Wavefront OBJ file of the C-alpha trace (Angstrom):
o trace
v 0.017 0.047 -0.043
v 1.474 3.267 -0.899
v 1.085 6.558 0.884
v -0.941 9.496 -0.451
v 0.884 11.972 -2.649
v 1.342 15.541 -1.430
v -1.085 16.719 -4.197
v -3.730 14.264 -3.040
v -3.348 15.318 0.693
v -3.498 19.014 -0.332
v -6.580 18.290 -2.543
v -8.366 16.514 0.210
v -7.591 19.260 2.751
v -8.683 21.956 0.378
v -11.926 20.080 -0.510
v -12.848 19.730 3.242
v -12.047 23.354 3.962
v -14.037 24.612 0.874
v -17.137 22.664 1.375
v -17.367 21.961 5.115
v -16.307 25.176 6.794
v -19.136 27.622 6.180
v -18.055 31.141 5.115
v -14.450 30.071 4.472
v -14.721 29.759 0.717
v -13.383 33.190 -0.053
v -10.137 32.586 1.886
v -9.787 29.015 0.652
v -10.147 30.011 -2.940
v -7.895 32.996 -2.587
v -5.126 30.878 -1.040
v -5.497 27.497 -2.747
v -6.682 28.319 -6.240
v -4.959 30.313 -8.971
v -6.193 33.973 -9.557
v -7.421 32.921 -13.052
v -9.088 29.610 -11.853
v -11.934 28.452 -14.024
v -14.493 25.670 -13.345
v -16.364 24.269 -16.352
v -19.632 22.802 -15.106
v -21.323 20.480 -17.557
v -24.783 22.046 -16.940
v -23.560 25.731 -17.466
v -22.966 27.358 -20.776
v -19.868 29.134 -19.715
v -17.109 28.498 -17.079
v -17.106 30.223 -13.768
v -14.145 32.265 -12.542
v -12.877 32.329 -8.932
v -15.351 34.925 -7.801
v -18.396 33.263 -9.306
v -17.284 29.927 -7.938
v -16.912 31.480 -4.481
v -20.528 32.774 -4.697
v -21.651 29.343 -5.868
v -20.035 27.578 -2.895
v -21.436 30.094 -0.449
v -24.919 29.795 -2.007
v -24.679 25.980 -1.674
v -23.707 26.284 1.959
v -26.631 28.560 2.630
v -29.062 26.356 0.768
v -27.843 23.150 2.524
v -26.597 24.201 5.940
v -26.223 20.533 6.987
v -24.635 19.749 3.532
v -21.834 17.368 3.031
v -19.649 16.865 -0.051
v -18.085 13.458 0.751
v -15.204 12.112 -1.462
v -15.962 8.610 -2.518
v -12.886 8.031 -4.629
v -9.896 10.158 -5.425
v -7.038 9.573 -7.924
v -4.184 11.680 -8.855
v -1.673 11.576 -11.676
v 0.862 14.176 -12.661
v -0.901 17.573 -12.121
v -4.428 16.272 -12.147
v -6.891 15.058 -9.508
v -10.113 13.065 -10.354
v -12.704 12.700 -7.645
v -16.049 10.903 -7.274
v -18.297 12.499 -4.655
v -21.713 12.416 -3.141
v -23.494 15.660 -2.011
v -26.160 15.249 0.788
v -28.196 17.741 2.782
v -31.547 19.367 3.443
v -32.674 21.971 0.990
v -33.246 24.955 3.331
v -32.966 27.997 1.121
v -33.116 28.915 -2.587
v -30.787 26.841 -4.716
v -30.621 26.802 -8.594
v -33.633 29.127 -8.393
v -35.718 26.510 -6.525
v -37.191 27.880 -3.270
v -36.560 25.895 -0.112
v -38.380 22.542 -0.103
v -36.880 21.057 3.170
v -36.298 17.814 1.343
v -33.244 15.736 1.914
v -31.201 15.241 -1.199
v -28.315 12.950 -2.235
v -26.710 13.300 -5.693
v -23.294 12.444 -7.104
v -20.727 13.837 -9.379
v -17.233 13.699 -10.727
v -14.755 16.461 -10.859
v -11.299 16.672 -12.550
v -8.873 19.304 -11.219
v -5.786 20.572 -13.002
v -3.097 21.934 -10.691
v -0.472 24.612 -11.492
v 2.231 25.605 -9.069
v 0.609 23.741 -6.233
v -2.831 25.447 -6.696
v -5.984 24.490 -8.431
v -5.913 26.156 -11.834
v -8.958 24.529 -13.636
v -11.745 22.158 -12.970
v -14.248 20.161 -15.082
v -17.284 19.301 -12.987
v -20.031 16.770 -13.785
v -22.632 16.905 -11.124
v -25.919 14.902 -11.542
v -28.158 17.986 -11.695
v -30.940 16.016 -13.071
v -31.198 13.843 -9.984
v -30.944 16.831 -7.748
v -33.675 18.761 -9.569
v -35.920 15.684 -9.451
v -35.300 15.287 -5.702
v -36.146 18.988 -5.124
v -39.406 18.566 -7.155
v -38.403 20.962 -9.814
v -38.863 18.504 -12.604
v -41.074 15.399 -12.694
v -39.741 12.046 -11.666
l 1 2 3 4 5 6 7 8 9 10 11 12 13 14 15 16 17 18 19 20 21 22 23 24 25 26 27 28 29 30 31 32 33 34 35 36 37 38 39 40 41 42 43 44 45 46 47 48 49 50 51 52 53 54 55 56 57 58 59 60 61 62 63 64 65 66 67 68 69 70 71 72 73 74 75 76 77 78 79 80 81 82 83 84 85 86 87 88 89 90 91 92 93 94 95 96 97 98 99 100 101 102 103 104 105 106 107 108 109 110 111 112 113 114 115 116 117 118 119 120 121 122 123 124 125 126 127 128 129 130 131 132 133 134 135 136 137 138 139 140 141
């Protein structure tokens, strides 16, 4: 059994700080992401920059105050990290333009991060938004 790489340890620490420490997204992104960071979300027409991503994370934390973004599997190679995750929580505020439903949700996704100079420089995110919207009652089952 091999030990985790420095990149993988840093990724996991950053992930936990970003998603599970409410209100800390601005400092996490400022310190652990490049200034020109971009995230390409499969359900959005254009990538988000660091500021928009910060607002997105803060909005998720507000909408799911008990939310968890648990890493199910993580792999790194060279300057990239692939992760498979599950998001759970209770929908307590507006999210994706859907008013609070107080429903519990659980949906999965895959992200691919590219690192540059020890910081996250780019991400390709593939959340299962269809499952989330169905669980919120925004679209029919």
